[in-house]
N, CA, C and O of each residue as an XYZ file, in Angstrom:
872
protein
N      16.894      8.470    -34.529
C      16.547      8.913    -33.458
C      15.729      7.738    -32.750
O      15.320      6.944    -33.596
N      15.418      7.442    -31.617
C      14.376      6.541    -31.265
C      13.419      7.462    -30.797
O      13.800      8.486    -30.228
N      11.843      7.149    -31.021
C      10.869      8.135    -30.658
C      10.614      8.245    -29.030
O       9.868      9.081    -28.520
N      11.205      7.464    -28.464
C      11.188      7.552    -27.044
C      12.135      8.829    -26.385
O      11.855      9.450    -25.359
N      13.219      9.022    -27.180
C      14.213     10.298    -27.132
C      13.040     11.445    -27.140
O      12.688     11.971    -26.085
N      12.609     11.705    -28.075
C      11.496     13.086    -28.227
C      10.628     13.003    -27.183
O      10.572     14.072    -26.576
N       9.804     11.996    -26.657
C       8.851     12.034    -25.554
C       9.774     12.499    -24.049
O       9.469     13.318    -23.183
N      10.921     11.658    -24.164
C      11.426     12.068    -22.749
C      12.230     13.563    -22.715
O      12.270     14.282    -21.716
N      12.714     13.802    -23.715
C      13.423     15.177    -23.829
C      12.086     16.226    -23.666
O      12.036     16.994    -22.705
N      11.165     16.192    -24.547
C       9.921     17.061    -23.935
C       9.368     16.907    -22.641
O       9.090     17.914    -21.990
N       9.170     15.753    -22.181
C       8.738     15.841    -20.840
C       9.655     16.584    -19.769
O       9.093     17.137    -18.823
N      10.629     16.610    -19.844
C      11.678     17.406    -19.114
C      11.673     18.795    -19.000
O      12.156     19.542    -18.149
N      10.894     19.046    -20.246
C      11.091     20.828    -20.407
C       9.609     21.268    -20.511
O       9.402     22.336    -21.085
N       8.605     20.606    -20.046
C       7.310     20.962    -19.914
C       6.997     21.613    -18.669
O       7.362     21.268    -17.545
N       6.192     22.711    -19.035
C       6.156     23.724    -17.575
C       4.967     22.969    -16.614
O       4.266     21.984    -16.847
N       5.041     23.746    -15.592
C       4.092     22.680    -14.484
C       2.378     22.889    -14.834
O       1.456     22.369    -14.206
N       2.291     23.614    -15.773
C       0.768     23.889    -16.113
C       0.414     23.574    -17.658
O      -0.494     23.966    -18.391
N       1.595     22.637    -17.862
C       1.322     22.357    -19.237
C       0.079     21.553    -19.711
O      -0.495     20.805    -18.919
N      -0.376     21.710    -21.097
C      -1.788     20.841    -21.494
C      -1.072     20.342    -22.893
O      -0.637     21.024    -23.821
N      -1.103     18.827    -22.707
C      -0.442     18.051    -23.665
C      -1.618     17.183    -23.989
O      -2.319     16.500    -23.242
N      -1.675     17.418    -25.575
C      -2.557     16.493    -26.179
C      -2.107     15.266    -27.110
O      -1.727     15.613    -28.228
N      -2.093     14.354    -26.931
C      -1.340     13.103    -27.767
C      -2.324     12.647    -28.798
O      -3.509     12.835    -28.524
N      -2.057     12.133    -29.833
C      -2.731     11.591    -30.814
C      -2.566     10.025    -30.750
O      -1.611      9.511    -30.168
N      -3.575      9.275    -31.395
C      -3.636      8.047    -31.357
C      -2.677      7.251    -32.182
O      -2.260      7.783    -33.211
N      -2.158      5.720    -31.787
C      -1.105      5.193    -32.657
C      -0.148      5.065    -31.672
O      -0.330      5.168    -30.459
N       1.149      4.776    -32.412
C       2.252      4.336    -31.358
C       2.677      5.781    -30.832
O       3.643      5.761    -30.069
N       2.207      6.844    -31.065
C       2.616      7.808    -30.157
C       2.049      7.872    -29.147
O       2.607      8.404    -28.187
N       0.989      7.445    -29.057
C       0.256      7.059    -27.704
C       1.073      6.120    -26.727
O       0.771      6.195    -25.536
N       1.831      5.456    -27.011
C       2.833      4.352    -26.278
C       3.636      5.394    -25.620
O       3.544      5.745    -24.444
N       4.482      5.874    -26.578
C       5.552      6.879    -26.361
C       5.297      8.036    -25.479
O       6.279      8.579    -24.972
N       4.100      8.493    -25.221
C       3.556      9.552    -24.469
C       3.337      8.853    -23.237
O       3.958      9.218    -22.239
N       2.431      7.770    -23.172
C       2.221      7.091    -21.851
C       3.540      6.733    -20.968
O       3.725      6.988    -19.778
N       4.410      6.067    -21.886
C       5.742      5.824    -21.369
C       6.725      6.827    -20.910
O       7.367      6.591    -19.886
N       6.894      7.850    -21.523
C       7.980      8.574    -21.377
C       7.917     10.162    -21.287
O       8.854     10.958    -21.350
N       6.671     10.384    -21.138
C       6.284     11.826    -20.720
C       5.515     11.920    -19.215
O       4.305     11.752    -19.065
N       6.448     12.217    -18.165
C       5.831     11.944    -16.817
C       4.683     13.079    -16.618
O       5.042     14.213    -16.936
N       3.667     12.968    -16.250
C       2.638     13.889    -15.666
C       2.904     14.363    -14.342
O       3.164     13.651    -13.372
N       2.824     15.592    -14.363
C       3.242     16.419    -13.024
C       1.758     17.026    -12.422
O       0.795     17.233    -13.162
N       1.750     17.214    -11.310
C       0.501     17.428    -10.658
C       0.392     18.817    -11.090
O       1.386     19.519    -10.903
N      -0.883     19.466    -11.766
C      -0.807     20.756    -12.232
C      -1.128     20.771    -13.440
O      -1.928     21.664    -13.721
N      -0.677     19.857    -14.606
C      -0.835     19.856    -15.832
C      -2.061     18.732    -16.262
O      -2.536     17.791    -15.625
N      -2.316     19.198    -17.469
C      -3.397     18.122    -17.782
C      -3.304     17.683    -19.286
O      -3.090     18.421    -20.247
N      -3.503     16.359    -19.289
C      -3.006     15.472    -20.694
C      -4.120     14.878    -21.014
O      -4.849     14.327    -20.189
N      -4.412     14.963    -22.628
C      -5.526     14.384    -23.042
C      -5.159     13.491    -24.202
O      -4.223     13.804    -24.937
N      -5.948     12.253    -24.417
C      -5.826     11.374    -25.325
C      -7.309     10.998    -25.780
O      -8.284     10.971    -25.029
N      -7.304     10.682    -27.295
C      -8.457      9.803    -27.843
C      -9.117      8.968    -26.883
O      -8.470      8.357    -26.033
N     -10.518      8.897    -26.978
C     -11.123      8.057    -26.123
C     -11.413      6.680    -26.704
O     -11.031      6.458    -27.853
N     -12.011      5.798    -26.065
C     -11.954      4.368    -26.321
C     -12.132      3.763    -27.711
O     -12.124      2.544    -27.882
N     -12.317      4.787    -28.861
C     -12.312      4.475    -30.258
C     -11.158      4.742    -30.933
O     -11.002      4.610    -32.147
N     -10.283      5.148    -30.077
C      -8.709      5.474    -30.603
C      -8.716      6.324    -31.894
O      -7.913      6.135    -32.807
N      -9.699      7.295    -31.910
C      -9.613      8.099    -33.238
C      -8.377      8.969    -33.321
O      -7.764      9.494    -32.392
N      -8.103      9.022    -34.791
C      -6.673      9.578    -35.288
C      -6.880     11.081    -35.412
O      -8.001     11.531    -35.652
N      -5.785     11.887    -35.249
C      -5.947     13.271    -35.820
C      -6.758     14.028    -34.869
O      -7.392     15.021    -35.227
N      -6.757     13.412    -33.176
C      -7.261     14.549    -32.701
C      -6.628     15.499    -31.679
O      -7.161     16.319    -30.930
N      -5.080     15.094    -31.892
C      -4.039     15.687    -30.947
C      -4.006     17.103    -31.360
O      -4.118     17.893    -30.423
N      -3.888     17.578    -32.455
C      -3.866     19.058    -32.816
C      -4.990     19.704    -32.504
O      -4.941     20.686    -31.763
N      -6.088     19.281    -32.989
C      -7.642     19.736    -32.317
C      -7.730     20.113    -30.910
O      -8.180     21.139    -30.399
N      -7.192     19.045    -30.374
C      -7.368     19.290    -28.694
C      -6.293     20.149    -28.161
O      -6.469     20.551    -27.011
N      -5.212     20.508    -28.770
C      -4.706     21.524    -28.445
C      -4.834     22.989    -28.910
O      -4.387     23.975    -28.324
N      -5.492     22.957    -30.014
C      -6.081     24.077    -30.363
C      -7.075     24.592    -29.362
O      -7.063     25.758    -28.970
N      -7.859     23.767    -28.998
C      -9.296     24.062    -28.070
C      -8.654     24.556    -26.650
O      -9.085     25.549    -26.065
N      -7.579     23.755    -26.160
C      -6.959     24.076    -25.268
C      -6.262     25.378    -25.029
O      -6.225     26.014    -23.976
N      -5.782     25.632    -26.039
C      -5.095     26.974    -26.101
C      -6.107     27.991    -26.123
O      -5.753     29.114    -25.762
N      -7.233     27.827    -26.456
C      -8.229     28.948    -26.641
C      -8.990     29.149    -25.127
O      -9.165     30.237    -24.577
N      -9.341     28.002    -24.670
C      -9.678     27.891    -23.328
C      -8.832     28.387    -22.253
O      -9.214     28.997    -21.254
N      -7.571     28.041    -22.582
C      -6.298     28.572    -21.433
C      -5.358     29.230    -22.446
O      -4.554     28.584    -23.119
N      -5.488     30.359    -22.501
C      -4.368     31.126    -23.371
C      -3.209     31.360    -22.617
O      -2.166     31.543    -23.245
N      -3.189     31.389    -21.350
C      -2.116     31.903    -20.438
C      -1.047     30.665    -20.285
O       0.055     30.948    -19.815
N      -1.375     29.032    -20.734
C      -1.087     28.124    -20.506
C      -0.153     27.579    -21.466
O      -0.355     27.944    -22.624
N       0.805     26.805    -21.273
C       1.548     26.000    -22.527
C       0.737     25.040    -23.125
O       0.194     24.314    -22.292
N       0.469     24.789    -24.285
C      -0.268     23.774    -24.901
C       0.393     23.313    -26.107
O       0.920     23.923    -27.037
N       0.205     21.874    -25.813
C       1.306     20.599    -26.833
C       0.460     20.055    -27.541
O      -0.668     19.881    -27.078
N       0.701     19.741    -28.531
C       0.306     18.540    -29.346
C       1.425     17.611    -29.763
O       2.264     17.916    -30.612
N       1.384     16.401    -29.082
C       2.217     15.515    -29.185
C       1.595     14.332    -30.567
O       0.612     13.632    -30.321
N       2.148     14.265    -31.667
C       1.511     13.589    -32.417
C       2.162     12.822    -33.533
O       3.162     13.307    -34.061
N       1.756     11.842    -33.878
C       2.916     11.271    -35.275
C       2.480     11.754    -36.546
O       1.615     12.619    -36.685
N       3.024     11.245    -37.367
C       2.785     11.708    -39.042
C       1.709     11.370    -39.555
O       1.116     12.158    -40.290
N       1.136      9.922    -39.242
C      -0.350      9.557    -39.669
C      -1.373     10.225    -39.290
O      -2.370     10.424    -39.984
N      -1.135     10.743    -37.800
C      -2.644     11.303    -37.409
C      -2.478     12.792    -37.808
O      -3.501     13.378    -38.160
N      -1.342     13.449    -37.793
C      -1.224     15.004    -38.043
C      -1.686     15.420    -39.702
O      -2.323     16.372    -40.153
N      -1.065     14.274    -40.319
C      -1.431     14.598    -41.943
C      -2.936     14.200    -42.204
O      -3.283     13.986    -43.365
N      -3.617     14.119    -41.427
C      -5.122     13.955    -41.583
C      -5.942     15.243    -41.754
O      -6.758     15.572    -42.615
N      -5.375     15.993    -40.442
C      -5.768     17.531    -40.309
C      -4.929     18.418    -40.114
O      -5.010     19.255    -39.215
N      -3.979     18.329    -40.981
C      -2.623     19.276    -40.846
C      -2.859     20.749    -41.070
O      -2.245     21.691    -40.566
N      -4.190     20.774    -42.196
C      -4.504     22.124    -42.318
C      -4.859     23.134    -41.218
O      -4.850     24.361    -41.318
N      -5.216     22.282    -40.004
C      -5.552     23.263    -38.736
C      -4.338     24.113    -38.194
O      -4.288     25.146    -37.526
N      -3.569     23.449    -38.629
C      -2.383     24.061    -37.965
C      -2.441     25.928    -38.849
O      -2.156     27.041    -38.406
N      -2.795     25.597    -39.800
C      -3.118     27.196    -40.411
C      -3.660     28.037    -39.357
O      -3.114     29.082    -39.005
N      -4.972     27.479    -38.740
C      -5.638     28.037    -37.766
C      -4.847     28.769    -36.774
O      -5.005     29.967    -36.541
N      -3.857     27.892    -36.104
C      -2.990     28.724    -35.190
C      -2.195     29.776    -35.745
O      -1.860     30.758    -35.082
N      -1.878     29.595    -36.964
C      -1.147     30.880    -37.555
C      -2.375     31.896    -37.541
O      -2.206     32.978    -36.981
N      -3.495     31.628    -38.077
C      -4.534     32.692    -38.394
C      -4.933     33.643    -36.978
O      -5.084     34.862    -36.900
N      -5.006     32.906    -36.235
C      -5.274     33.530    -34.944
C      -4.186     33.567    -33.699
O      -4.468     33.719    -32.511
N      -2.919     33.396    -34.251
C      -1.733     33.409    -33.240
C      -1.857     32.764    -32.101
O      -1.459     33.348    -31.093
N      -2.345     31.617    -31.990
C      -2.492     30.509    -31.165
C      -0.894     29.957    -30.860
O      -0.357     29.288    -31.743
N      -0.212     30.222    -29.705
C       0.980     29.789    -29.532
C       1.012     28.077    -29.110
O       1.293     27.642    -27.993
N       0.712     27.408    -30.101
C       0.392     25.911    -29.843
C       1.698     25.415    -30.425
O       2.043     25.757    -31.556
N       2.572     24.456    -29.520
C       3.949     23.815    -30.151
C       3.317     22.475    -30.387
O       2.570     21.863    -29.622
N       3.790     22.085    -31.705
C       3.342     20.760    -32.128
C       4.534     19.903    -32.432
O       5.402     20.290    -33.215
N       4.589     18.697    -31.800
C       5.676     18.023    -32.082
C       5.355     16.569    -32.758
O       4.813     15.602    -32.224
N       5.862     16.705    -34.121
C       5.187     15.407    -35.079
C       6.689     14.361    -34.930
O       7.868     14.598    -35.194
N       6.132     13.391    -34.497
C       7.080     12.212    -34.387
C       6.783     11.459    -36.041
O       5.684     11.093    -36.460
N       8.017     11.381    -36.722
C       7.912     11.153    -38.027
C       8.549     10.047    -38.566
O       9.691     10.219    -38.993
N       7.910      8.644    -38.652
C       8.347      7.626    -39.198
C       7.886      7.084    -40.524
O       8.241      6.071    -41.128
N       7.041      7.978    -40.813
C       6.434      7.475    -42.467
C       5.892      6.688    -42.596
O       5.793      6.348    -43.775
N       5.190      5.862    -41.615
C       4.418      4.810    -41.507
C       3.336      4.908    -40.369
O       3.423      5.467    -39.275
N       2.419      4.292    -40.861
C       1.048      4.225    -39.638
C       1.646      3.063    -38.793
O       1.439      1.922    -39.206
N       2.425      3.250    -37.558
C       2.924      2.258    -36.939
C       2.140      1.320    -36.230
O       2.358      0.120    -36.070
N       1.131      2.062    -35.796
C       0.165      0.731    -34.604
C      -0.378     -0.043    -35.818
O      -0.380     -1.221    -35.461
N      -0.805      0.036    -36.986
C      -1.605     -0.834    -37.774
C      -0.502     -1.556    -38.001
O      -0.444     -2.698    -37.545
N       0.600     -0.999    -38.769
C       1.823     -2.305    -38.948
C       1.929     -3.276    -37.816
O       1.829     -4.494    -37.967
N       2.140     -2.666    -36.654
C       2.532     -3.552    -35.510
C       1.329     -4.558    -35.118
O       1.519     -5.717    -34.751
N      -0.049     -3.891    -35.261
C      -1.141     -4.874    -35.023
C      -0.976     -6.004    -35.910
O      -1.022     -7.162    -35.495
N      -0.729     -5.605    -37.485
C      -0.880     -6.584    -38.191
C       0.061     -7.714    -38.095
O      -0.309     -8.833    -38.452
N       1.356     -7.491    -37.600
C       2.456     -8.494    -37.409
C       2.113     -9.295    -36.140
O       2.238    -10.511    -35.996
N       1.689     -8.457    -35.305
C       1.670     -9.155    -33.686
C       0.352     -9.727    -33.371
O       0.376    -10.711    -32.632
N      -0.677     -9.354    -33.738
C      -1.933    -10.018    -33.690
C      -2.369    -10.843    -34.902
O      -3.335    -11.572    -34.679
N      -1.902    -10.880    -36.040
C      -2.567    -11.669    -37.255
C      -1.492    -12.274    -37.760
O      -1.723    -13.122    -38.621
N       0.059    -12.000    -37.352
C       0.885    -12.814    -37.653
C       1.025    -12.510    -39.516
O       1.407    -13.368    -40.312
N       0.670    -11.301    -39.831
C       0.736    -10.934    -41.161
C       1.846    -10.026    -41.552
O       2.110     -9.124    -40.756
N       2.651    -10.132    -42.829
C       3.590     -8.938    -43.025
C       2.461     -7.929    -43.160
O       1.249     -8.072    -43.320
N       3.530     -6.478    -43.001
C       2.444     -5.417    -43.000
C       2.075     -5.027    -44.316
O       2.758     -5.339    -45.291
N       1.043     -4.369    -44.393
C       0.040     -3.967    -45.852
C      -0.550     -2.597    -45.807
O      -1.442     -2.279    -45.021
N      -0.105     -1.939    -46.533
C      -0.521     -0.602    -46.686
C      -0.493      0.592    -45.742
O      -1.349      1.453    -45.540
N       0.851      0.399    -45.161
C       0.978      1.144    -43.942
C       2.152      2.172    -44.148
O       2.548      2.757    -43.140
N       2.703      2.429    -45.271
C       3.517      3.486    -45.560
C       3.011      4.751    -46.257
O       2.337      4.850    -47.282
N       3.484      5.656    -45.476
C       3.001      6.993    -45.675
C       3.827      8.001    -46.784
O       5.035      8.198    -46.652
N       3.220      8.470    -47.632
C       3.948      9.497    -48.374
C       4.818     10.792    -47.476
O       4.260     11.807    -47.058
N       6.110     10.516    -47.329
C       6.702     11.386    -46.783
C       6.397     12.996    -47.040
O       6.443     13.399    -48.202
N       6.090     13.908    -45.977
C       5.571     14.881    -46.031
C       6.901     15.971    -45.204
O       7.245     15.733    -44.046
N       7.475     17.055    -45.961
C       8.436     18.027    -44.956
C       7.382     18.841    -44.237
O       6.739     19.736    -44.786
N       7.244     18.463    -42.941
C       6.087     19.290    -42.075
C       6.677     20.346    -41.694
O       5.959     21.305    -41.409
N       8.125     20.480    -41.580
C       9.009     21.750    -41.262
C       8.552     22.853    -42.129
O       7.992     23.865    -41.707
N       8.850     22.575    -43.496
C       8.328     23.226    -44.583
C       7.173     23.634    -44.793
O       6.920     24.700    -45.353
N       6.322     22.813    -44.359
C       4.783     22.982    -44.276
C       4.441     23.935    -43.238
O       3.416     24.601    -43.392
N       5.212     24.106    -42.121
C       4.619     24.990    -41.035
C       5.453     26.664    -41.333
O       5.179     27.743    -40.809
N       6.447     26.359    -42.291
C       6.893     27.763    -43.019
C       5.917     28.225    -43.779
O       5.537     29.393    -43.698
N       5.376     27.300    -44.651
C       4.238     27.701    -45.879
C       2.945     28.313    -44.949
O       2.281     29.291    -45.295
N       2.790     27.759    -44.058
C       1.651     28.399    -43.276
C       2.165     29.639    -42.526
O       1.217     30.102    -41.891
N       3.189     30.304    -42.356
C       3.498     31.460    -41.814
C       4.082     31.274    -40.253
O       4.216     32.198    -39.452
N       4.349     30.083    -40.046
C       4.792     29.684    -38.659
C       6.190     29.231    -38.727
O       6.760     29.321    -39.814
N       6.908     28.685    -37.561
C       8.067     28.463    -37.471
C       8.079     26.732    -37.306
O       7.461     25.973    -36.560
N       9.083     26.518    -38.369
C       9.145     24.913    -38.394
C      10.511     24.501    -38.239
O      11.396     25.124    -38.826
N      10.785     23.472    -37.478
C      11.988     23.041    -37.083
C      12.293     21.586    -37.160
O      11.445     20.862    -36.638
N      13.431     20.946    -37.756
C      13.507     19.483    -37.889
C      14.816     19.133    -36.969
O      15.810     19.857    -36.903
N      14.650     17.954    -36.305
C      15.743     17.158    -35.626
C      15.444     15.644    -35.871
O      14.409     14.981    -35.928
N      16.928     15.339    -36.004
C      16.975     13.713    -36.527
C      18.233     13.127    -35.656
O      18.526     11.934    -35.730
N      18.887     13.954    -34.904
C      19.902     13.474    -34.112
C      19.804     13.442    -32.477
O      19.824     14.500    -31.847
N      19.710     12.319    -31.900
C      19.258     12.525    -30.479
C      20.003     13.402    -29.815
O      19.421     13.934    -28.870
N      21.474     13.836    -30.066
C      22.050     14.828    -29.136
C      21.465     16.392    -29.149
O      21.477     17.240    -28.257
N      20.924     16.439    -30.583
C      20.116     17.766    -30.529
C      18.785     17.982    -30.323
O      18.086     18.985    -30.464
N      18.515     16.666    -29.899
C      16.751     16.959    -29.553
C      16.552     17.907    -28.574
O      15.825     18.857    -28.868
N      17.108     17.850    -27.320
C      16.482     18.688    -26.147
C      17.081     20.179    -26.519
O      16.629     21.100    -25.838
N      17.844     20.438    -27.313
C      18.227     21.937    -27.759
C      17.016     22.225    -28.809
O      16.383     23.268    -28.643
N      16.736     21.551    -29.644
C      15.484     22.061    -30.618
C      14.290     22.128    -29.678
O      13.654     23.177    -29.578
N      13.968     21.039    -28.985
C      12.692     21.228    -28.325
C      12.608     22.426    -27.373
O      11.523     22.942    -27.105
N      13.778     22.863    -26.862
C      14.047     23.944    -25.880
C      13.777     25.214    -26.672
O      13.162     26.156    -26.170
N      14.291     25.229    -28.042
C      14.025     26.599    -28.854
C      12.603     26.588    -29.315
O      11.878     27.580    -29.395
N      12.271     25.297    -29.624
C      10.560     25.637    -29.990
C       9.693     26.081    -28.640
O       8.985     27.072    -28.822
N       9.655     25.596    -27.551
C       9.208     26.237    -26.571
C       9.420     27.584    -26.366
O       8.494     28.284    -25.957
N      10.416     28.003    -26.574
C      10.858     29.329    -26.268
C      10.689     30.341    -27.366
O      10.907     31.549    -27.265
N      10.316     29.759    -28.314
C       9.587     30.473    -29.705
C       8.277     31.007    -29.495
O       7.388     30.200    -29.222
N       7.887     32.715    -29.604
C       6.784     32.983    -29.755
C       5.995     32.462    -30.810
O       6.486     31.944    -31.813
N       4.629     32.606    -30.576
C       3.803     31.883    -31.798
C       3.611     30.283    -31.931
O       4.102     29.432    -31.189
N       2.711     30.063    -33.145
C       2.952     28.606    -33.401
C       4.023     27.879    -33.741
O       4.697     28.361    -34.652
N       4.413     26.780    -33.247
C       6.096     26.271    -33.784
C       5.367     24.802    -33.939
O       4.419     24.310    -33.326
N       6.208     24.291    -35.027
C       5.889     22.929    -35.538
C       7.562     22.255    -35.492
O       8.417     22.725    -36.243
N       7.858     21.214    -34.607
C       9.024     20.427    -34.679
C       8.768     19.074    -35.339
O       7.967     18.283    -34.839
N       9.524     18.769    -36.593
C       9.493     17.507    -37.037
C      10.692     16.560    -36.570
O      11.850     16.607    -36.985
N      10.222     15.790    -35.726
C      11.458     14.727    -35.389
C      11.516     13.455    -36.232
O      10.567     12.671    -36.192
N      12.214     13.297    -36.728
C      12.466     12.066    -37.685
C      12.869     10.942    -36.693
O      13.659     11.142    -35.770
N      12.300      9.794    -36.932
C      12.697      8.388    -35.874
C      12.824      7.284    -36.627
O      12.487      7.180    -37.806
N      13.333      6.422    -35.916
C      13.319      5.230    -36.339
C      12.067      4.272    -36.661
O      11.367      3.828    -35.750
N      11.853      4.010    -37.888
C      10.440      3.182    -37.981
C      10.312      1.849    -37.700
O       9.229      1.273    -37.801
N      11.779      1.064    -37.201
C      11.561     -0.015    -36.665
C      11.250     -0.331    -35.290
O      10.979     -1.477    -34.932
N      11.289      0.828    -34.384
C      11.254      0.585    -33.049
C       9.549      0.382    -32.914
O       8.608      1.098    -33.256
N       9.630     -0.870    -32.285
C       8.386     -1.398    -31.815
C       7.897     -0.796    -30.694
O       8.631     -0.198    -29.908
N       6.301     -0.944    -30.504
C       5.878     -0.678    -29.268
C       5.522     -1.532    -28.405
O       4.349     -1.595    -28.038
N       6.466     -2.335    -27.931
C       6.194     -3.559    -27.358
C       5.314     -3.461    -25.985
O       5.549     -2.616    -25.121
N       4.399     -4.312    -25.905
C       3.892     -4.272    -24.504
C       4.627     -4.534    -23.356
O       5.694     -5.107    -23.578
N       4.323     -4.231    -21.944
C       5.288     -4.522    -21.151
C       5.543     -6.110    -20.882
O       6.598     -6.485    -20.371
N       4.522     -7.010    -21.255
C       4.946     -8.456    -20.971
C       4.471     -9.024    -22.331
O       3.250     -9.059    -22.488
N       5.152     -9.412    -23.203
C       4.883    -10.473    -24.310
C       4.699    -11.679    -24.317
O       5.504    -12.553    -23.996
N       3.396    -11.819    -24.762
C       2.613    -13.337    -24.443
C       3.422    -14.351    -25.373
O       4.218    -13.779    -26.118
N       3.385    -15.500    -25.463
C       3.806    -16.659    -26.033
C       3.035    -16.383    -27.389
O       3.728    -16.571    -28.389
N       1.738    -15.975    -27.613
C       0.958    -15.901    -28.589
C       1.555    -14.721    -29.484
O       1.567    -14.770    -30.714
N       2.003    -13.759    -28.804
C       2.273    -12.626    -29.572
C       3.300    -12.618    -30.418
O       3.328    -12.112    -31.539
N       4.577    -13.485    -29.568
C       5.666    -13.678    -29.925
C       5.760    -14.668    -31.218
O       6.501    -14.488    -32.185
N       4.816    -15.796    -31.025
C       4.523    -16.552    -32.274
C       3.992    -15.917    -33.353
O       4.364    -16.276    -34.470
N       3.117    -14.959    -33.225
C       2.326    -14.163    -34.405
C       3.384    -13.353    -35.137
O       3.450    -13.227    -36.360
N       4.390    -12.696    -34.029
C       5.636    -11.821    -34.786
C       6.761    -12.659    -35.459
O       7.558    -12.176    -36.264
N       6.755    -13.816    -35.103
C       7.511    -14.719    -35.767
C       7.265    -15.311    -37.070
O       8.071    -15.705    -37.913
N       5.745    -15.294    -37.074
C       4.890    -16.096    -38.142
C       5.277    -14.839    -39.270
O       5.960    -15.054    -40.272
N       4.769    -13.632    -38.950
C       4.953    -12.594    -40.010
C       6.254    -12.074    -40.525
O       6.368    -11.450    -41.580
N       7.422    -12.433    -39.548
C       8.712    -12.503    -40.195
C       8.945    -13.443    -41.257
O       9.401    -13.165    -42.366
N       8.610    -14.536    -40.851
C       8.707    -15.696    -41.751
C       7.945    -15.756    -43.130
O       8.335    -16.463    -44.059
N       6.889    -14.998    -43.182
C       5.832    -14.683    -44.256
C       6.299    -13.361    -44.977
O       5.593    -12.764    -45.790
N       7.557    -12.968    -44.597
C       7.870    -11.952    -45.748
C       7.793    -10.558    -45.163
O       7.752     -9.587    -45.919
N       7.773    -10.427    -43.937
C       7.477     -8.732    -43.403
C       8.974     -8.185    -44.126
O      10.043     -8.778    -44.277
N       8.598     -6.968    -44.448
C       9.721     -6.279    -45.321
C      10.680     -5.772    -44.081
O      10.293     -5.581    -42.929
N      11.746     -5.634    -44.476
C      12.876     -5.138    -43.476
C      12.735     -5.989    -42.273
O      12.561     -5.475    -41.168
N      12.811     -7.417    -42.461
C      12.530     -8.109    -41.186
C      14.043     -8.109    -40.273
O      14.242     -8.029    -39.061
N      14.844     -8.218    -41.272
C      16.399     -8.158    -40.655
C      16.436     -7.134    -39.487
O      16.647     -7.386    -38.301
N      16.118     -5.592    -40.219
C      16.246     -4.503    -39.256
C      15.277     -4.556    -37.738
O      15.542     -4.182    -36.595
N      14.009     -5.229    -38.368
C      13.170     -5.240    -37.253
C      13.798     -6.308    -36.303
O      13.906     -5.938    -35.134
N      14.209     -7.503    -36.583
C      14.991     -8.279    -35.595
C      16.101     -7.654    -34.839
O      16.077     -7.649    -33.608
N      16.999     -7.166    -35.463
C      17.914     -6.364    -34.881
C      17.519     -5.326    -33.902
O      18.249     -5.098    -32.938
N      16.359     -4.653    -34.093
C      15.969     -3.405    -33.321
C      15.359     -4.041    -32.163
O      15.686     -3.559    -31.079
N      14.560     -4.998    -32.154
C      14.069     -5.904    -30.895
C      15.048     -6.711    -29.962
O      14.897     -6.956    -28.765
N      16.216     -7.108    -30.895
C      17.204     -7.708    -30.086
C      17.884     -6.727    -29.288
O      18.106     -7.114    -28.141
N      18.281     -5.563    -29.565
C      19.006     -4.607    -29.272
C      18.374     -3.867    -27.887
O      18.998     -3.555    -26.873
N      17.059     -3.704    -28.145
C      16.194     -3.026    -27.309
C      15.974     -4.189    -25.972
O      15.790     -3.825    -24.811
N      16.036     -5.572    -26.394
C      16.088     -6.585    -25.043
C      17.416     -6.534    -24.419
O      17.452     -6.733    -23.204
N      18.566     -6.290    -25.073
C      19.559     -6.173    -24.387
C      19.900     -4.768    -23.515
O      20.766     -4.688    -22.644
N      19.208     -3.925    -23.860
C      19.508     -2.457    -23.230
C      18.549     -2.655    -21.940
O      18.908     -2.065    -20.921
N      17.609     -3.268    -21.896
C      16.578     -3.619    -20.737
C      17.334     -4.390    -19.846
O      17.296     -4.110    -18.648
N      18.122     -5.465    -20.319
C      18.964     -6.354    -19.505
C      20.185     -5.594    -18.871
O      20.544     -5.825    -17.717
N      20.608     -4.966    -19.426
C      22.017     -4.465    -19.177
C      21.733     -2.907    -18.203
O      22.690     -2.231    -17.827
């Protein structure tokens, strides 16, 4: 499943007064491009330092400050795993925060920065896979998993309508690049350099980039 699907399907179902807290990393790209902001909503992102793991903490604070509003944490697996124990805080105080973990088992932004800015194959970006839905159950909350784009909207709807804290684990394509709106020649050259220097899964990355470009044209 493409991460864009998760953001788009969530955006369609947010309430007019929702408070959305996004994390740092590629997750911020999908949030910014595919979750439309409505008048009356509030959206938060980490500041200039791009600190990771802020999404869940912001959502908890928002839910306490505005208990009557829909509070969402839209996070990546890298950031969420840093402070995931705070989900137990939601359970302890029965804060109905809805957490959407976009899971690709990699530090995506670091991976693509190494390739596009430095021309290096990725290094040290793989994450130890965690079953976040099972973790949510262990905390005493509802945990759901979706990996089929056809089911994504239904699972998100179910999560938003379930009382109490809920975590949705959305398994997505780890080779989907957060491409800038306009790719410079230097960025393209660095990407090509990283692929030539032995970037893991380079065939899949090339195929994904080409498919995305074809979709844009069509």
